[in-house]
N, C-alpha and C positions, 0 to 999 in steps of 0.2 A: 841246104836247099833254099833258095830265095823264095819269098812270099809270091805266090802266084794267085792270080784272080780265079774266083770260083768257076767261071765259065770255062776257062782253060783246063782246070782240073777235071770238071765234068766230062769235057770231050776226050781227055786222056783215059778216064775211067771207061767211057763208052767204047773206046778203042782197044780195051783189054787190060789196062793198067789198074786193076781193081784195088791194089794196096793203097792208092791215092785216096781212096774213100775215107780212110783214117783222118786225113787233113780236114775233110768236110765235117766229120763227126767232132773233131777236136774244136773246130771253129764255132760250131753252133750247138753243141750239147748243152751248154749252160742256158742259152736262150730257150731251147725246147724244154728243158727241165723246169725252167721258171714258168713257162706256159702251163706245163703239166701241174705244177704246185697251185697255180691260179685256178685251174679247173677242178682238180681232184683233191687238193688240200691235205695230201699226206705224201711222204717220201716215197714209199713203196709203189703206190699207183703212179706217181709222177715219173719214177725210174722205169716202170713198165712201159708207160706211155711213151717216153723218150726213145726207148729201144724200139717199140713198134713203129714209131714214125721214121726212124732211120732205116728200118728194114723196107718200109713203104717207099721212102725216097730212093733208096738204092735200087729197088725193083722198077721204079718209074723214071729213072734218069734219062732214058732214051726219049721220053715224052717232053723233056725240058726243051723248050723252043727259044728261050732267050728273050721273050717279049717283055718280061719284067726281070728284075734282078734275081739271081739265084736265091739269095736270102728271102726275098719276098715270096718266091715260089715254094721254098721249103716251109716257110711259116704258114703259108696257106694250106699246105698239106697237113701240117700240125694242127692248125685251128680246125679244119674240117674233120680230122680224125678225133680230136677232143670232143667236138660238138656231137659227133655220131656216137662215140663211145659213152659219153655222159648220158645222152638220151637213151641209148640202149640199157645202160645200167639203172637209170631211174625208173624206167618201165619195168624192168625185172626185179630191182631191189630198191624200192623208193627211199629207204633211210641209209643206204650203204655209204653215200658220200657226204653226209651232213656233219660228221665229226671232223674236227681239225686238230692238228698236233702242234703243240708249241714246243719248239726246239731251243728255246732260249737258255743258254748255258748258265747265266747268273741267277741264282735262286732269289736274290733280294729284288731283282727287277722283274722276275717271272710273273708275279701277280699283276703288276702294272702293265706289262706287255700283254698278257692275256686279256686284261680288261680293254685296252686300247685296240687290240686285234679284234675282239669280239664287237666292240662299238663300231669300228670302221667297217668290219665285214657285214654287219647288220645294215649299215648305211648304204654301202655298195649294193648289197642285195635287194634293197628297196628301190633301186633305180630300175627304169625300163630296160629290158634285155639289150636293146641296141646301144644304150648308153653304157651298160656294163662292159659289153664287148669292146667298145672304143676306149673306155678307160682302162681296162685291162692291157689291151694291146699297146696303148700309148704310154701309160705310166709304169706298168709292171713288166712288160716285155721290152719296152723302150723303142718301139717302131715309129718311124715318121708317118705322117698323115697319108702320104702317097702309097706306102706299103700297106697301111691298114685299108685303104681304098681298094687295093688289088686283092687283099685277103677277103674282105667282107662284101665287096661289090657296092658299098655306099660311096657316093661321090665325096671327094675331099672336102668340099664346103659343108657337107652334111655332117661329116666326122668332126670337123672343127666346131660346129654348132652343137653336136652331141656332147663333146668334151667340155665345151663352155657351159652348157646347161647342167651337165653332170657335176661339174665342180660347184656351180651355184646351189644345187640341191644337196650336195655333200656338206657344203658350208652350213647351210641351214640345218640339216640333220645333226651335225656335230656341235652346233651352238649350244652352250650350256653344259657340255660334257667335258670330261678330262681330256678327250681327244682334240678339243677345239684349239688348245694351245700347241699341239704338236703337228697340225696340218701344215702342208707346204704348198698349198694351191694358190 
């Protein structure tokens, strides 16, 4: 089967060819899982989140109007679901999502990785919420500014400004730490 664009596949699924949804899942499961890891910080919750989002996407395919790219539409569903799920979980269990898991396979670098992760996570968490969202979607999910704008509702220039300011704040926060030499901003 040749590579088909998302919009064509969606139309075929809506017409009854449901098995094509596997192509959508295959194309975007890593993006969605990455988003889940950024929000929930552990494998099991990110995997559950990914599955939940794809169920929502499948059930909502008929509402896809093509006004934005399918990827942007899908990521917006994921983003909204993550925010809602995290807010609900924090309200019900305030400490449930505060632990992170380090899956580094090399024991010699595990301590360094853990410390770097902790420093960077603390620096990111100290950013204003709007900055955090933009940084996460831009650097960790890899979305372009236009798609972040569609997902968050922020204007593109505002997102660029938030990313720039967040990078400045992170540089300042990481200055003098072991993370300073590892940043790539």
